[in-house]
C-alpha positions in Angstrom: 0.0 -0.1 0.1 1.4 3.6 -0.5 1.5 5.8 2.5 0.2 9.0 1.2 -2.0 11.3 3.6 -5.2 12.5 2.6 -6.9 15.8 3.3 -10.5 16.2 2.6 -11.1 18.3 -0.6 -7.7 17.9 -2.1 -6.8 16.2 -5.3 -4.9 12.8 -5.4 -1.8 14.4 -7.2 -1.5 17.1 -4.3 -2.2 14.6 -1.6 0.7 12.6 -3.3 2.9 15.4 -3.2 2.1 16.5 0.3 2.7 12.7 1.5 6.2 12.4 -0.2 7.4 15.8 1.3 6.2 14.6 5.0 6.9 11.1 4.9 10.3 9.8 5.7 10.6 6.5 4.0 11.7 3.6 6.1 10.4 4.6 9.6 7.8 2.1 10.2 9.1 -1.6 10.2 6.8 -4.2 8.8 4.7 -6.3 11.2 6.7 -9.3 12.4 6.5 -12.4 10.2 7.7 -15.7 10.4 7.9 -18.3 7.8 6.3 -21.0 9.5 3.2 -20.5 10.5 2.2 -17.4 9.0 0.7 -14.7 11.5 -3.0 -14.9 11.9 -5.0 -11.6 11.1 -5.5 -11.1 14.8 -1.8 -11.2 15.3 -1.3 -8.6 12.6 -3.7 -6.6 14.0 -2.2 -6.5 17.3 1.2 -5.6 15.8 -0.2 -2.8 13.7 -1.8 -1.6 17.0 1.8 -1.7 18.6 3.5 -0.2 15.4 0.8 3.0 15.8 1.8 3.6 19.5 5.4 3.5 18.3 5.2 5.5 15.2 2.4 8.3 15.9 3.2 10.1 12.8 1.8 6.9 10.9 -1.0 6.2 13.3 -3.8 6.9 11.0 -2.5 4.1 8.4 -1.5 1.9 10.8 -4.9 2.0 12.6 -6.5 1.4 9.6 -4.6 -1.5 8.8 -5.4 -2.8 12.3 -9.1 -2.3 11.8 -9.3 -4.2 8.6 -7.3 -7.3 10.0 -10.0 -7.4 13.0 -12.5 -7.6 10.5 -10.5 -10.3 8.8 -10.5 -12.2 11.7 -14.1 -11.8 12.7 -13.1 -9.6 15.7 -15.8 -6.9 14.1 -16.4 -5.1 17.5 -12.4 -4.4 17.9 -12.3 -3.3 14.4 -15.2 -0.9 14.5 -13.7 0.5 17.7 -10.5 1.5 15.9 -12.6 3.1 13.3 -14.7 4.9 16.1 -11.3 6.1 17.6 -10.2 7.6 14.4 -13.4 9.2 13.8 -13.2 11.0 17.5 -11.6 14.4 17.4 -10.8 14.1 21.0 -8.8 11.2 20.1 -6.5 12.9 17.7 -9.2 12.3 14.8 -7.7 11.6 11.0 -7.1 13.2 7.8 -9.7 11.2 5.8 -13.0 11.0 7.9 -15.0 10.2 4.9 -13.0 7.2 3.9 -12.7 6.1 7.4 -16.4 6.3 7.8 -17.1 4.6 5.0 -15.2 1.6 5.9 -16.9 1.5 9.2 -20.1 1.6 7.4 -18.7 -1.8 5.5 -17.7 -3.3 8.7 -21.2 -2.5 10.3 -22.7 -4.6 7.0 -20.2 -7.5 7.6 -20.9 -7.7 11.2 -24.5 -8.2 10.5 -25.6 -4.7 12.0 -27.5 -3.9 9.1 -29.7 -0.9 10.6 -26.7 0.8 12.2 -24.8 0.2 8.7 -27.9 2.2 7.2 -28.1 4.9 9.7 -24.5 5.7 9.1 -24.7 5.6 5.5 -27.8 8.1 5.7 -25.5 10.6 7.9 -22.8 9.9 5.5 -24.6 11.1 2.5 -26.1 14.2 4.6 -22.5 15.5 4.6 -22.1 15.4 0.7 -18.5 14.1 0.9 -16.4 14.7 -2.7 -13.8 11.6 -2.2 -15.0 9.1 -4.9 -13.2 6.5 -2.7 -15.4 6.8 0.1 -18.6 6.7 -2.3 -17.4 3.5 -3.8 -16.7 1.9 -0.5 -20.4 2.7 0.9 -21.7 1.6 -2.7 -19.9 -1.7 -2.3 -21.3 -2.5 1.1 -24.9 -2.3 -0.3 -23.9 -4.3 -3.5 -22.2 -6.9 -1.4 -25.2 -7.4 0.7 -27.4 -7.4 -2.7 -28.9 -4.3 -2.3 -28.2 -4.0 -6.0 -30.8 -0.7 -6.7 -29.6 1.0 -3.7 -25.9 0.5 -4.6 -26.4 1.8 -8.1 -28.0 4.9 -6.3 -25.0 5.4 -4.3 -22.4 5.2 -7.2 -24.9 7.4 -9.0 -24.6 9.9 -6.3 -21.1 9.6 -6.0 -20.4 10.4 -9.5 -22.6 13.7 -9.1 -20.7 14.7 -6.1 -17.2 14.2 -7.7 -18.0 15.7 -11.2 -20.6 18.5 -10.0 -24.7 18.1 -10.5 -24.4 20.3 -13.6 -21.5 18.5 -15.2 -22.2 16.3 -18.2 -21.0 12.7 -17.6 -18.7 11.6 -20.3 -15.7 9.3 -20.9 -13.6 12.2 -21.4 -14.9 14.1 -18.3 -14.0 10.9 -16.3 -10.5 10.6 -17.7 -9.8 14.4 -17.2 -10.7 14.3 -13.6 -8.1 14.6 -11.2 -9.7 11.5 -9.4 -10.0 9.5 -12.4 -8.9 6.3 -11.3 -11.6 5.9 -8.5 -14.3 8.1 -10.6 -13.5 5.5 -13.4 -14.4 2.6 -11.0 -17.3 4.3 -9.6 -18.9 4.7 -13.2 -18.1 0.9 -14.0 -19.2 -0.5 -10.7 -22.9 1.7 -11.5 -23.0 -0.4 -14.6 -22.3 -3.6 -12.6 -24.9 -2.7 -9.9 -27.5 -1.9 -12.3 -27.1 -4.9 -14.5 -27.6 -7.0 -11.1 -30.8 -5.2 -10.5 -32.1 -5.7 -13.9 -32.1 -1.9 -14.8 -32.5 -0.8 -18.5 -29.3 0.6 -20.0 -29.0 4.4 -19.8 -26.4 7.3 -21.0 -24.3 6.4 -18.1 -24.0 3.0 -18.6 -22.8 3.9 -22.4 -20.1 6.1 -20.8 -19.3 3.0 -18.6 -19.1 0.7 -22.0 -16.5 3.6 -23.5 -14.3 3.7 -20.6 -14.1 -0.1 -20.6 -13.8 -0.4 -24.4 -10.8 2.3 -24.3 -8.9 0.3 -21.6 -9.6 -2.9 -23.8 -8.5 -1.2 -26.9 -4.6 -2.2 -26.8 -5.4 -5.7 -26.8 -5.4 -7.9 -30.0 -8.6 -9.6 -30.9 -11.8 -9.1 -29.4 -12.3 -7.8 -26.2 -15.1 -9.0 -23.9 -18.1 -6.1 -23.9 -18.6 -4.9 -20.3 -22.4 -6.2 -20.5 -21.0 -9.7 -20.7 -18.3 -9.1 -17.8 -21.4 -7.8 -15.7 -23.7 -10.3 -17.0 -26.0 -11.3 -13.8 -25.5 -14.8 -14.1 -21.8 -14.8 -14.8 -21.2 -12.5 -11.5 -23.5 -14.8 -9.2 -21.4 -17.8 -10.4 -18.3 -15.9 -9.4 -19.6 -14.6 -6.4 -20.9 -18.1 -5.3 -17.5 -19.8 -5.5 -18.3 -22.6 -8.2 -15.0 -24.0 -8.5 -15.2 -25.2 -12.0 -16.7 -21.9 -13.3 -13.7 -20.1 -11.9 -11.1 -22.5 -13.4 -12.7 -22.1 -16.7 -12.7 -18.2 -16.4 -9.0 -18.2 -15.4 -8.0 -20.7 -18.4 -9.8 -18.3 -20.7 -8.2 -15.1 -19.3 -5.0 -16.8 -19.3 -5.2 -18.2 -23.0 -6.5 -14.5 -24.1 -3.5 -13.0 -22.3 -1.2 -15.4 -23.7 -2.4 -14.7 -27.1 -2.2 -11.2 -26.8 1.3 -10.9 -25.7 2.2 -13.4 -28.3 0.7 -11.3 -31.0 2.8 -8.1 -29.4 6.2 -7.7 -31.2 8.4 -5.5 -29.2 5.6 -4.2 -27.0 6.2 -5.2 -23.2 4.2 -4.7 -20.0 5.8 -2.1 -17.6 6.5 -4.1 -14.8 7.2 -2.9 -11.2 9.1 -5.3 -8.9 7.6 -6.4 -5.5 9.9 -8.3 -3.1 8.0 -10.5 -0.7 9.3 -10.1 3.1 11.7 -12.8 3.0 13.2 -11.9 -0.6 13.3 -8.2 0.8 15.4 -9.0 3.8 17.7 -11.4 1.4 18.1 -8.5 -1.0 19.0 -5.7 1.6 21.5 -8.1 3.3 23.1 -8.7 -0.1 22.7 -5.4 -1.6 22.3 -2.8 1.2 22.2 0.1 -1.6 19.0 -1.1 -3.0 17.3 0.4 0.0 17.6 3.6 -1.7 15.1 2.4 -4.3 13.1 0.1 -2.2 13.3 1.7 1.4 14.8 0.0 4.4 11.7 -1.9 5.6 9.2 -3.9 4.2 6.1 -1.9 5.1 7.4 0.9 3.0 8.6 -1.0 0.0 4.5 -2.4 0.0 3.4 0.9 -0.2 5.8 2.3 -2.6 5.0 -0.4 -5.1 1.4 0.6 -5.3 2.0 4.2 -5.3 4.3 3.6 -8.2 1.7 1.7 -10.0 -1.0 4.3 -9.4 1.4 7.2 -10.8 2.2 5.0 -13.7 -1.9 4.6 -14.6 -2.2 8.3 -13.6 0.2 9.2 -16.3 -1.2 6.9 -19.1 0.3 3.4 -18.5 -2.3 0.8 -19.6 -0.2 -2.4 -19.7 1.1 -2.5 -15.9 2.0 -5.5 -13.9 3.8 -6.5 -10.5 6.7 -9.0 -10.6 7.4 -11.3 -7.6 11.0 -10.9 -7.3 13.5 -13.4 -5.7 17.3 -12.5 -5.2 17.9 -16.1 -6.9 16.2 -14.9 -9.9 17.8 -11.7 -10.1 21.3 -13.2 -9.8 20.7 -15.6 -12.2 19.5 -12.9 -14.8 22.2 -10.7 -14.0 24.7 -13.5 -14.7 22.7 -14.2 -18.0 23.0 -10.7 -19.0 26.6 -10.1 -17.7 25.5 -7.2 -15.0 25.6 -6.6 -11.5 22.5 -7.4 -9.5 23.1 -4.2 -7.5 22.6 -2.1 -10.4 19.3 -0.4 -11.0 19.6 -0.8 -14.8 19.6 -5.0 -14.0 17.0 -4.8 -11.8 14.9 -3.2 -14.3 15.8 -5.6 -16.9 15.0 -8.3 -14.4 11.5 -6.6 -14.4 11.1 -6.5 -18.1 12.2 -10.4 -18.4 9.5 -11.3 -15.5 6.8 -9.3 -17.8 8.2 -11.0 -20.9 7.9 -14.4 -19.6 4.5 -14.1 -18.4 5.8 -14.2 -14.6 4.4 -11.0 -13.7 0.8 -10.4 -12.5 -1.7 -7.7 -14.2 -2.2 -4.6 -12.3 -4.8 -3.6 -10.8 -6.3 -6.9 -9.9 -10.0 -7.1 -9.6 -11.2 -5.2 -6.6 -12.8 -8.2 -4.8 -10.1 -10.4 -6.1 -6.8 -11.4 -3.8 -4.3 -8.5 -3.4 -1.4 -8.5 -5.4 1.0 -8.6 -2.3 -0.2 -12.2 -1.5 -2.0 -11.2 1.6 -5.3 -13.0 2.4 -7.2 -9.7 1.9 -9.0 -8.4 -1.0 -7.4 -6.0 -3.1 -9.8 -3.2 -2.1 -9.4 -3.6 1.4 -5.5 -4.3 1.3 -3.1 -2.4 -1.1 -6.1 -1.5 -3.2 -7.5 0.7 -0.1 -8.1 4.2 -1.1 -8.0 5.0 2.6 -4.2 4.1 2.0 -3.6 4.9 -1.1 
């Protein structure tokens, strides 16, 4: 996850710049991890809480991580207590209350406290927040619990609040927005929720189709239309965890990607290296100077990868990927290429080689899919969480 600090009403680029000025890389160590057994979500939550006490300048981000882990562990009361603590001005408050509140609303739904979630959502809406990430989270809370028509209304309201009630919603307007990454997710999520609710196609659904088509335009062959991607039967099968269906989907996607990249001559993905915890420790032990590029602790590295990918996306990059690096792989690549594993150029060519061999995962992953970092959490609640990125 990136560790940018957000202030209400500021656009994504200014938030990024202000955080880069204020944050000192490497200040916060990663939660302690053992090779076997892996720490449980509850253990990770406790570690994040300890780190928040030790590093008050990163309190908000670390408490959000802790709250998310408590919810993964099923300890909703403990997670909700942290969200409420962050929202309490007398306890220090937080820089991004709308996002924190949106996460709290989702946790209330997940905890089975629907009426409290709806009451909190109504209060959220009365404040008229303008952060698209916050609207996404509240809309997804309704959608996840099968309130599809209401979810579509939330996504609609979010788009209106971000672009302005008088603005004409077009694909160009979305892409010109400072918040285009999260705004595009809102538009496409609205299309999905309306399909699930059985609503007729409207003008904004056409905008979602256009945005989807633009993202697929660089692919060779015929891209799957958004109406097919959001087919209600297909979505229900995916959410139901039908193993045979999911395997078929994965095989089809893998075949499409393989054919697509085979058809591309000289055109490769932009791959960002991610070093898993054990490999990160080995890298810095063998090549300490790599800390200049990756930070000297794994928590900073994790956030740096997501921040770099988002920045590339905002600059127009469309073929982005994450390569899980290993020290042995880097050294073998360096030997084959005649370079030094400690040289930045060697690491860059290693990343390109992982992409060329198809050993890099496309970014971003589906919001409800596993996070690229290898955690047990969904991308939207891990590295893709706008509260942290």
